[in-house]
C-alpha positions in Angstrom: 17.7 -53.1 27.0 16.7 -56.7 27.5 19.2 -59.6 27.1 17.6 -60.9 23.9 17.0 -57.5 22.3 19.1 -56.5 19.2 20.0 -53.3 17.4 20.3 -53.4 13.6 21.3 -50.9 11.0 18.4 -50.4 8.6 18.9 -51.4 5.0 19.3 -48.6 2.5 16.0 -49.5 0.9 14.2 -49.2 4.3 16.0 -46.0 5.2 15.1 -44.4 1.8 11.4 -45.3 2.3 11.5 -43.7 5.8 13.1 -40.6 4.3 10.5 -40.5 1.6 7.8 -40.2 4.2 9.1 -36.7 5.0 10.2 -35.6 1.5 7.5 -37.2 -0.7 4.2 -36.6 0.9 2.2 -36.4 -2.4 2.7 -35.9 -6.1 3.1 -32.1 -5.6 6.1 -32.9 -3.3 7.8 -34.8 -6.1 7.2 -32.0 -8.6 8.6 -29.3 -6.2 11.8 -31.2 -5.8 12.3 -31.8 -9.5 11.6 -28.2 -10.4 14.0 -27.0 -7.8 16.7 -29.3 -9.2 16.0 -27.8 -12.7 16.3 -24.3 -11.4 19.5 -25.1 -9.6 20.9 -26.5 -12.8 20.5 -23.1 -14.5 17.5 -24.1 -16.7 16.1 -21.3 -18.9 13.1 -23.5 -20.0 11.2 -26.2 -18.1 8.4 -28.4 -19.5 6.2 -30.3 -17.1 3.8 -33.1 -18.0 1.6 -34.9 -15.5 -0.9 -37.7 -15.9 -3.4 -39.2 -13.5 -3.0 -36.3 -11.1 0.7 -37.1 -10.8 0.2 -40.7 -9.6 0.7 -42.2 -13.0 3.3 -39.8 -14.4 5.3 -36.7 -13.6 7.8 -35.7 -16.2 10.1 -32.6 -15.9 12.4 -31.7 -18.8 14.8 -28.8 -18.7 17.7 -27.3 -20.7 20.0 -26.9 -17.7 23.6 -28.0 -17.3 22.9 -31.7 -17.4 24.9 -34.5 -15.8 27.7 -36.8 -17.0 27.9 -40.5 -16.4 29.4 -40.2 -12.9 26.9 -37.6 -11.7 23.9 -39.4 -13.0 25.0 -42.6 -11.3 25.4 -40.9 -8.0 22.4 -38.6 -8.0 20.0 -41.4 -6.7 22.2 -42.3 -3.8 21.4 -40.8 -0.4 23.2 -37.6 0.6 24.8 -37.3 -2.8 24.7 -33.6 -3.7 26.7 -31.0 -5.7 25.2 -28.1 -3.8 27.4 -28.2 -0.6 30.7 -29.8 0.3 31.0 -29.4 4.1 29.0 -28.4 7.1 30.2 -24.8 7.0 28.4 -24.5 3.6 25.1 -24.7 5.4 25.7 -21.3 6.8 25.5 -19.7 3.3 23.2 -22.0 1.2 22.3 -20.2 -2.0 20.7 -23.1 -3.9 17.1 -24.4 -3.5 18.2 -28.0 -2.9 21.2 -29.2 -0.9 20.3 -32.1 1.3 20.8 -34.9 -1.2 17.5 -36.7 -0.1 15.0 -35.9 -2.8 15.9 -38.2 -5.7 16.8 -41.2 -3.5 13.5 -40.7 -1.7 11.5 -40.5 -5.0 13.4 -43.5 -6.4 12.4 -45.5 -3.3 8.6 -45.1 -3.9 8.3 -44.9 -7.8 9.6 -46.1 -11.1 12.2 -43.5 -11.9 14.0 -42.7 -15.1 16.6 -40.0 -15.5 18.2 -39.0 -18.9 20.7 -36.2 -19.0 23.4 -34.7 -21.2 25.8 -31.8 -20.6 25.7 -29.2 -23.5 29.3 -29.9 -24.4 28.8 -33.7 -24.6 28.0 -35.6 -27.8 25.9 -38.2 -26.0 23.8 -38.5 -22.9 23.3 -41.1 -20.2 20.3 -42.8 -18.6 19.7 -44.5 -15.3 16.6 -46.2 -13.9 15.3 -47.1 -10.5 12.3 -49.1 -9.3 11.8 -48.9 -5.6 15.5 -48.1 -5.3 18.7 -48.0 -7.4 19.0 -50.6 -10.1 21.9 -51.1 -12.4 24.4 -48.6 -13.8 24.1 -45.6 -16.1 23.8 -46.4 -19.8 24.4 -44.3 -22.9 21.2 -42.7 -24.3 20.4 -40.2 -26.9 18.8 -37.0 -25.5 19.0 -33.2 -26.0 21.2 -31.1 -23.7 19.7 -30.8 -20.2 17.8 -33.3 -18.1 14.6 -35.3 -18.3 13.2 -36.9 -15.2 10.2 -39.3 -15.4 8.5 -40.5 -12.2 5.9 -43.2 -12.9 3.5 -45.1 -10.7 4.1 -43.1 -7.5 3.7 -45.2 -4.3 3.3 -48.4 -6.4 5.1 -50.3 -3.6 3.3 -48.4 -0.8 -0.5 -48.9 -1.5 -1.4 -47.5 1.9 0.2 -44.2 0.9 -1.9 -44.0 -2.3 -5.0 -44.4 -0.3 -4.2 -41.3 1.7 -4.0 -39.1 -1.4 -6.9 -36.7 -1.9 -9.3 -36.6 -4.9 -7.7 -36.3 -8.4 -9.0 -32.7 -8.6 -7.4 -31.8 -5.3 -4.0 -33.4 -6.1 -4.1 -31.8 -9.6 -4.7 -28.4 -8.0 -1.7 -28.9 -5.7 0.5 -29.8 -8.6 -0.6 -26.7 -10.5 -0.1 -24.6 -7.4 3.4 -25.9 -7.0 4.3 -25.0 -10.6 2.7 -21.6 -10.1 4.9 -20.8 -7.1 8.1 -21.8 -8.8 7.1 -19.8 -11.9 6.5 -16.7 -9.7 9.9 -17.2 -8.1 11.8 -17.1 -11.5 10.0 -15.0 -14.1 13.1 -15.1 -16.3 12.6 -18.9 -16.8 10.0 -20.2 -19.3 7.5 -22.8 -18.0 5.2 -25.2 -19.9 2.8 -27.1 -17.7 0.6 -29.8 -19.2 -1.9 -32.0 -17.4 -3.0 -34.9 -19.7 -3.6 -33.3 -23.1 -4.4 -29.9 -21.6 -1.8 -27.1 -21.5 -2.5 -25.1 -18.3 0.6 -22.8 -18.3 2.6 -21.7 -21.3 4.8 -19.0 -19.9 7.6 -17.5 -22.0 10.8 -16.4 -20.3 10.2 -12.9 -19.1 12.3 -10.8 -16.7 9.2 -8.7 -15.8 7.5 -9.9 -12.7 4.3 -8.0 -13.6 3.8 -9.9 -16.8 4.4 -13.2 -15.0 2.0 -12.3 -12.2 -0.7 -11.2 -14.6 -0.4 -14.4 -16.5 -0.7 -16.5 -13.4 -3.0 -14.6 -11.1 -5.1 -12.8 -13.7 -5.0 -9.4 -15.4 -7.8 -8.1 -13.2 -5.8 -9.0 -10.1 -2.7 -7.3 -11.5 -4.7 -4.0 -12.1 -5.1 -3.7 -8.3 -1.4 -4.3 -7.4 1.4 -1.8 -7.0 5.1 -2.3 -7.2 7.2 -2.7 -4.0 10.9 -1.7 -4.1 12.2 -0.9 -0.6 15.2 -1.6 1.5 14.9 -1.9 5.2 18.0 -3.4 6.9 18.4 -6.4 6.7 15.9 -6.9 3.8 15.6 -5.8 0.2 11.9 -6.1 -0.6 10.8 -6.2 -4.2 7.6 -7.4 -5.8 3.9 -6.6 -6.1 1.3 -6.0 -3.4 -2.4 -5.5 -3.7 -4.1 -2.3 -2.8 -6.8 -2.6 -0.1 -9.4 -2.7 -2.8 -8.3 -6.3 -3.5 -8.4 -8.9 -0.8 -9.2 -12.6 -0.2 -10.7 -14.7 2.7 -7.4 -16.6 3.2 -3.7 -16.1 2.7 -3.6 -18.5 -0.3 -2.4 -15.7 -2.6 0.3 -14.4 -0.4 3.5 -15.6 -2.1 6.8 -14.8 -0.2 10.2 -15.8 -1.5 13.4 -15.5 0.5 16.5 -15.5 -1.6 14.4 -17.1 -4.4 12.9 -19.8 -2.1 9.2 -20.0 -1.5 8.5 -20.1 2.2 5.5 -20.2 4.5 6.9 -18.4 7.6 4.8 -17.1 10.4 7.0 -14.2 11.1 6.7 -13.0 7.5 3.0 -13.6 7.2 2.3 -11.8 10.4 4.4 -8.8 9.2 2.4 -8.6 6.0 -0.8 -8.8 8.0 0.4 -6.0 10.2 1.3 -3.8 7.2 -2.3 -4.1 6.1 -3.7 -3.4 9.6 -6.7 -1.2 9.5 -6.6 -1.2 5.6 -8.7 -4.4 5.1 -12.0 -5.5 6.4 -11.9 -7.9 9.4 -10.7 -11.5 8.6 -9.6 -10.6 5.0 -6.2 -11.2 3.6 -4.2 -9.3 0.9 -2.7 -10.6 -2.3 1.1 -10.2 -2.7 4.1 -11.5 -4.6 7.1 -10.5 -2.6 10.8 -11.3 -3.2 13.0 -10.8 -0.1 16.7 -10.8 -0.4 19.1 -10.9 2.6 22.5 -12.2 3.7 22.2 -16.1 3.7 24.2 -16.2 6.9 21.3 -14.4 8.7 18.8 -17.3 8.2 18.8 -21.1 8.5 17.1 -23.0 5.6 18.0 -26.4 7.0 14.9 -26.6 9.2 12.7 -29.3 7.5 13.3 -31.7 4.6 10.5 -29.9 2.6 12.6 -26.7 2.8 9.6 -24.4 3.0 10.4 -23.3 6.5 13.3 -21.0 7.6 14.5 -19.5 10.8 15.9 -16.0 11.1 18.8 -15.1 13.3 16.9 -11.9 14.3 13.2 -12.4 13.6 12.2 -9.1 15.2 14.3 -7.0 12.8 13.0 -9.0 9.8 9.4 -8.6 11.0 9.8 -4.8 11.4 11.7 -4.4 8.1 9.1 -6.2 6.1 6.2 -4.5 7.9 7.5 -0.9 7.5 8.8 -1.4 4.0 5.5 -2.8 2.7 3.5 -0.2 4.5 5.7 2.5 3.0 5.2 1.1 -0.5 1.4 1.0 -0.1 1.3 4.6 1.2 3.6 6.0 -1.5 2.6 4.1 -4.6 -1.1 3.7 -3.8 -1.8 7.3 -2.9 -4.8 8.6 -4.7 -5.5 5.3 -6.5 -7.9 3.6 -4.2 -10.5 4.0 -1.5 -10.5 0.9 0.7 -13.3 0.2 3.2 -12.1 0.4 6.8 -12.4 -2.7 8.8 -14.4 -1.0 11.5 -16.5 1.7 10.0 -16.9 0.8 6.4 -15.9 4.4 5.4 -13.4 5.2 2.7 -9.8 5.2 3.7 -7.4 7.6 2.0 -3.8 6.1 1.9 -2.4 9.5 2.4 -3.8 9.4 5.9 -2.3 6.1 6.8 -0.9 6.0 10.3 2.9 6.1 10.7 4.5 2.7 11.3 5.7 2.6 14.9 8.9 0.9 15.8 8.7 -2.4 17.7 9.5 -2.0 21.5 12.9 -3.2 22.6 12.9 -6.9 23.4 9.5 -7.6 21.8 9.2 -11.3 20.9 7.3 -11.5 17.7 7.5 -15.3 17.7 5.7 -15.5 21.0 3.2 -12.9 19.8 2.0 -14.8 16.8 2.2 -18.2 18.3 -0.5 -17.3 20.8 -3.1 -16.0 18.3 -4.7 -16.8 15.0 -3.1 -14.3 12.6 -4.3 -11.7 12.0 -7.1 -11.6 14.7 -7.7 -8.0 15.8 -10.7 -9.0 17.9 -8.7 -11.4 20.1 -6.0 -8.8 20.5 -8.6 -6.2 21.5 -10.2 -8.7 24.0 -6.8 -9.3 25.6 -6.2 -5.6 25.9 -9.6 -5.1 27.5 -9.1 -8.0 29.8 -5.8 -6.6 31.0 -7.5 -3.3 31.6 -10.1 -4.9 33.8 -7.7 -7.2 35.6 -5.5 -4.2 36.5 -5.5 -2.9 40.1 -6.0 0.6 38.8 -9.6 1.5 37.7 -10.4 1.6 34.0 -11.8 4.9 32.6 -15.3 3.5 32.8 -14.8 2.6 36.5 -13.2 5.9 37.3 -16.2 7.9 36.2 -18.2 6.3 39.0 -15.7 7.2 41.8 -16.5 10.9 41.9 -20.0 12.4 42.3 -21.4 14.9 39.8 -22.1 18.4 40.9 -24.8 18.5 43.6 -24.7 14.7 44.3 -23.5 12.9 47.4 -20.9 10.3 47.0 -22.1 6.8 47.9 -19.5 4.7 46.1 -19.8 2.9 42.8 -23.2 1.3 42.0 -23.4 -2.5 41.4 -22.0 -3.6 38.1 -24.5 -4.2 35.3 -25.0 -7.9 34.8 -25.4 -8.9 31.1 -26.1 -12.6 30.8 -26.2 -14.6 27.5 -29.7 -16.0 27.1 -30.3 -19.3 25.2 -34.1 -19.8 25.7 -37.0 -18.3 23.9 -39.3 -15.7 25.6 -43.1 -15.5 25.5 -43.3 -11.7 24.7 -40.7 -9.4 23.2 -41.4 -5.9 21.9 -38.8 -4.4 19.6 -37.8 -0.9 20.7 -34.7 0.3 18.6 -31.5 -0.6 16.9 -28.2 0.1 18.6 -24.9 0.7 16.7 -26.3 -0.8 13.5 -25.9 -4.3 15.0 -28.0 -4.9 18.1 -31.8 -4.9 18.5 -33.1 -3.7 21.9 -36.4 -5.3 23.0 -38.6 -5.1 26.0 -39.8 -8.2 27.8 -41.9 -8.5 31.0 -38.7 -9.5 32.9 -36.3 -6.8 31.6 -34.2 -5.7 28.6 -33.3 -8.0 25.8 -30.3 -7.3 23.4 -30.2 -9.4 20.2 -27.3 -9.6 17.8 -29.1 -9.2 14.5 -26.5 -10.9 12.4 -26.4 -14.0 14.7 -30.2 -14.1 14.8 -30.6 -14.0 11.0 -27.7 -16.5 10.7 -29.6 -19.0 12.9 -32.9 -18.5 10.9 -31.1 -18.9 7.6 -29.3 -21.9 8.8 -32.6 -23.6 9.8 -34.1 -22.8 6.5 -31.2 -24.2 4.5 -30.9 -27.3 6.8 -34.6 -28.2 6.3 -34.3 -27.6 2.5 -31.3 -29.9 2.4 -33.0 -32.6 4.4 -36.1 -32.5 2.1 -34.1 -32.3 -1.1 -35.4 -28.9 -2.1 -33.0 -26.6 -4.0 -33.2 -23.0 -3.1 -31.8 -21.2 -6.1 -32.5 -18.2 -8.4 -31.2 -18.4 -12.0 -29.3 -15.5 -13.4 -30.4 -13.9 -16.6 -26.8 -14.0 -17.8 -24.2 -16.4 -16.5 -21.4 -14.6 -14.8 -17.8 -15.8 -15.7 -15.1 -16.0 -13.0 -11.4 -16.9 -13.1 -10.3 -19.0 -10.1 -7.1 -20.4 -8.8 -6.5 -24.1 -9.3 -7.2 -24.9 -5.6 -10.5 -23.0 -5.9 -11.3 -25.0 -9.1 -10.6 -28.2 -7.2 -13.1 -27.2 -4.6 -15.7 -26.4 -7.3 -15.3 -29.8 -8.9 -15.3 -31.6 -5.6 -18.4 -30.0 -4.2 -20.4 -28.9 -7.3 -23.2 -31.5 -6.8 -23.6 -30.6 -3.1 -23.6 -26.8 -3.8 -26.2 -27.2 -6.5 -28.6 -28.7 -3.9 -27.7 -25.6 -1.8 -28.7 -23.2 -4.6 -25.3 -22.5 -6.2 -25.0 -23.8 -9.8 -21.6 -23.6 -11.4 -20.4 -24.6 -14.9 -16.8 -25.3 -15.8 -15.5 -23.7 -19.0 -11.8 -24.2 -18.7 -8.9 -25.2 -16.4 -9.4 -22.0 -14.4 -12.7 -20.6 -15.6 -16.3 -21.1 -14.4 -19.7 -19.5 -15.0 -22.1 -18.8 -12.2 -25.6 -19.8 -13.5 -27.8 -19.7 -10.3 -27.4 -18.4 -6.8 -29.1 -18.8 -3.5 -32.0 -16.2 -3.3 -30.3 -14.1 -0.6 -27.3 -13.6 -2.9 -29.5 -12.1 -5.6 -28.4 -8.5 -6.6 -24.9 -9.0 -5.1 -21.6 -9.6 -6.7 -21.1 -13.4 -6.3 -17.3 -13.3 -6.6 -16.3 -12.4 -3.0 -19.1 -14.6 -1.6 -18.0 -17.6 -3.7 -14.3 -17.1 -3.1 -15.0 -17.1 0.7 -17.0 -20.2 0.4 -14.4 -22.0 -1.7 -11.6 -21.0 0.7 -13.5 -22.5 3.6 -14.5 -25.7 1.9 -11.4 -26.6 -0.2 -9.9 -28.9 2.5 -12.9 -31.0 3.2 -14.1 -34.1 1.2 -17.4 -33.3 -0.5 -19.2 -36.5 0.6 -18.4 -35.9 4.3 -21.0 -34.7 6.9 -18.5 -31.9 7.8 -18.6 -30.6 4.2 -22.4 -30.3 4.2 -22.6 -28.8 7.7 -19.8 -26.2 7.0 -21.4 -25.3 3.7 -24.8 -24.7 5.4 -23.1 -22.6 8.1 -21.1 -20.6 5.5 -24.1 -19.9 3.3 -26.2 -19.0 6.3 -23.6 -16.5 7.4 -23.1 -14.9 4.0 -26.8 -14.3 3.4 -27.4 -12.7 6.8 -27.6 -8.9 7.5 -24.4 -7.2 8.4 -23.3 -4.6 10.9 -24.6 -1.2 9.8 -27.6 -2.5 7.9 -30.5 -0.6 9.2 -33.8 -2.3 10.1 -37.2 -0.6 10.7 -39.4 -1.6 13.7 -41.5 -3.9 11.6 -38.5 -5.9 10.4 -37.1 -6.1 13.9 -40.3 -7.3 15.3 -40.6 -9.9 12.5 -37.1 -11.1 13.4 -38.0 -11.5 17.0 -41.2 -13.4 16.3 -39.5 -15.9 14.0 -36.5 -16.2 16.3 -38.4 -17.1 19.4 -40.4 -19.8 17.5 -37.1 -21.9 17.3 -36.2 -24.5 19.8 -33.5 -23.7 22.3 -30.7 -23.2 22.6 -30.7 -19.9 20.7 -27.2 -19.7 19.2 -25.9 -18.9 15.8 -24.6 -21.9 13.8 -21.1 -21.3 15.1 -22.2 -21.5 18.7 -22.3 -17.8 19.7 -25.2 -16.6 21.8 -27.9 -14.7 19.8 -29.3 -12.7 22.8 -28.3 -11.3 26.1 -30.6 -10.3 28.9 -30.6 -7.6 31.6 -33.1 -8.3 34.4 -35.3 -5.6 35.9 -33.7 -6.2 39.2 -30.2 -5.4 37.7 -31.6 -2.2 36.3 -33.0 -1.2 39.7 -29.6 -1.8 41.3 -27.6 0.1 38.7 -29.9 3.1 39.2 -29.9 2.6 43.0 -33.7 2.3 43.4 -33.5 0.3 46.6 
């Protein structure tokens, strides 16, 4: 420390603004904190009104216990809370809020008004704050419960307002926040209104099935089974989708621990493992799961946003959730579905599901999922194969070469086959056959060529789409009858943000309601196929990108090119294979798919001579 340096205690206003940076990231952060306060107050009905995607107004009104003059005066002061009294209470937190940071942080960056009245009181009280506490509580007429109004969010932090996403994206996050809290408490009635449009009007209902159907759709609910299992230390209740229903991301996996919505890697990985071999590769289930456990076995005081938790024994929690969910799928789903296997595409009978094995002693689940994208069976298989080849003992494939067949003389293993990725075109290539429903074998004057048919078509489709985009040509095929689809609010935001760009790419969508669209035209390669899974995959991939960015266009082109390409198991005749080769080798090098993977691999004639020991 230099001689002329000085240390000062920050003013309460500055400290609150710093705290707001962690607690109040966007309008949805404000709504989450206010809804959690209402639920902690025992509200049976909650009404939410937002305007201007939450930047202009967020109002939450409830019929909870309410606050008297003293409580309403203190609630906007830092670290003022009725949820805990001492540090030991953190060991058994049962409420959603407890830190005493939310309301002071919100007050520091908005114009805040709180009106509240206990049910037994004849009159209520009101307090206001603008960029921080101002004045004392005053008497005000209001019904029993509490009404919180947050106006002009970030009015005193214009730089923060600039970092907000588009109104459609912020509105989707607000609706998603309300959806999560509504799924956490089906016994509480919710009204959610954006502007003049009522998006949710949910009566109080103790039935989770009814609440899930209202929020995720009746069609989704038809593919879900009930989960009611106990695996020490967890009680697991809720709904889980059969393998016939899946999504491209984990956006519809809702996990609540003791009533709190969490995004925890241990739990998400356990759910993924429960669906292992039941879903196609890179697909995610749909689930609404309520987990109950002793509060002393987890730490909820991890982050101000309170969506993260730490378990005292993450391994036992992982195994309990995995085995309990797998058991529920096997018992309640038997005979009700036939899900495509991730590897073969054949039907999977739930009665034949493999038994869930116990985790090995000392297995560190946190290390396991930190080192991989979850779930990623291909990387796991690659690591296993790599460990096989790195081992000092021979692999089964190597061991076969260590012993001669009957009548042969042993001369040691032949030279290894060299398979090299090839990124340049070839002058001549004659298609010979298709291998494993995925690879095309072709003969060239120099040796054997192996082409990944999906990657090859993907590159050709990408080039066609890219040129059409550059020239302003729309590649689309109108449907005879528009196909309606119900989407999530985040998917709807992606539709609204990118509708103009996707129309140029051949995908025409019309909006009919807050969560409903109609597909009117498709890219030609989608013709004859159900557009729902293709569209959902595209929306899941694009919902985080601004629609006017080069990244949005490039990723859209890649995604469309991938989805319209032939898949593993799709048989091609020799004429189609030869046509693919002819078109492929007209392209300029390097020959890769749009994602950078090699399209072709090459085995030279010399390598073939060595492998067969021809001198």
